[in-house]
C-alpha positions, -999 to 999 in steps of 0.1 A, spaced: 73 -450 -606 50 -447 -636 17 -427 -634 -12 -441 -648 -43 -425 -667 -63 -428 -636 -39 -418 -612 -34 -386 -632 -73 -378 -631 -73 -384 -594 -45 -360 -589 -60 -333 -611 -93 -337 -589 -76 -335 -557 -57 -304 -568 -89 -289 -579 -106 -296 -548 -76 -280 -527 -77 -249 -550 -117 -245 -545 -114 -252 -507 -84 -226 -505 -105 -200 -528 -136 -204 -503 -114 -200 -471 -94 -170 -482 -125 -151 -496 -140 -152 -461 -107 -135 -450 -105 -107 -474 -126 -75 -472 -129 -49 -494 -146 -26 -468 -126 3 -455 -110 -1 -419 -137 11 -394 -110 27 -369 -122 61 -355 -86 71 -346 -74 91 -376 -56 117 -358 -27 114 -333 -7 142 -314 28 131 -302 54 145 -280 86 130 -293 122 131 -281 147 123 -309 136 113 -342 130 136 -369 124 165 -346 160 161 -336 156 168 -299 122 176 -288 94 180 -310 54 180 -312 36 164 -340 2 160 -356 -3 131 -376 -33 122 -399 -41 91 -414 -54 95 -450 -60 60 -461 -70 34 -439 -75 -2 -448 -79 -33 -426 -42 -38 -425 -24 -5 -427 -28 33 -422 -12 57 -445 -7 94 -440 11 128 -433 25 143 -403 39 176 -394 54 192 -363 78 218 -348 108 212 -327 135 228 -307 170 218 -294 187 226 -260 201 254 -279 171 271 -286 170 286 -252 202 304 -258 197 311 -296 159 317 -299 164 315 -335 170 279 -339 142 256 -345 130 227 -368 98 219 -389 99 183 -395 73 170 -421 68 133 -435 47 103 -445 42 73 -425 30 38 -429 15 19 -400 11 -18 -405 -11 -43 -386 -49 -47 -372 -46 -46 -336 -23 -28 -309 11 -34 -319 24 -20 -352 56 -16 -373 61 21 -380 79 33 -410 81 69 -421 100 91 -443 108 124 -432 122 159 -441 135 181 -413 138 217 -419 163 230 -396 168 266 -390 200 273 -371 223 303 -360 259 297 -374 288 316 -358 319 326 -377 344 329 -350 371 346 -373 347 374 -385 331 375 -349 298 374 -365 267 353 -371 241 344 -397 210 322 -398 213 290 -419 191 266 -432 195 228 -435 174 200 -450 178 166 -433 164 135 -447 152 113 -416 137 76 -423 126 62 -393 115 25 -383 99 23 -350 75 1 -329 41 17 -324 16 8 -297 -19 21 -308 -54 9 -302 -74 11 -334 -100 31 -317 -76 57 -300 -62 63 -267 -27 62 -256 2 61 -283 37 52 -276 64 45 -300 101 40 -302 126 34 -331 157 42 -350 157 74 -371 191 79 -389 198 115 -398 210 121 -431 225 153 -443 234 157 -479 261 185 -481 283 199 -507 313 181 -492 303 149 -477 270 132 -470 267 125 -434 245 95 -416 242 101 -379 223 73 -359 194 86 -339 168 73 -316 133 80 -312 108 77 -284 73 94 -284 42 93 -264 6 109 -271 -28 104 -278 -49 91 -310 -84 100 -315 
C-alpha cells in the first residue's frame, strides 16, 4: 500500500492529537504534592524475619509520596535460647520500601541483623561471647491503611551469613502484626 502525501498529513494530525490528549489525561493523574498520610510510624511484633525468632520493631517513614514510603527500622530480638543464655540477643536494623496507595502493599527491605550469642567449646569446657552480622533481605505483603491503625505483614526473609569458610543462606519466614500511627 502506497501512502499519499494527504494520508501522511492526516496520520501526523491523528498522532499529534493522540499525544496531546494522552498528555492532558496523564497530567491530571500525576501530583507533585507529598503524600498526605498521617501514619509515619509503626510498631510491630515480628516472628521470624530479620529478628530471627521474635522481635519488636519501630519503623519510621522518612520519604512519602503518593505511591511509596521509604524509611528506616530498628528493633531488638531474642531467641528461645535467650531464656537459658541471657547474653543471646539480636539487634536488626534496616531500610524499607512500601509501595502502593491503598491498604495492600508489597514491602521490600534490606536488613543487617547484629547477632550476639554465647558460643561453647566442649573440648575446652568453656564459653565465649561471639558477634555475627547477618544480611536479611525481605519480600513481604503488608496490610496497612494510609492513615494508620492495624498493620499486618508476612513474607520471606532469607538469612545470609558471610563467614570465612562458606556463605550460608537459610530460608526464613516472617510474620508481623502491630500498629501504625
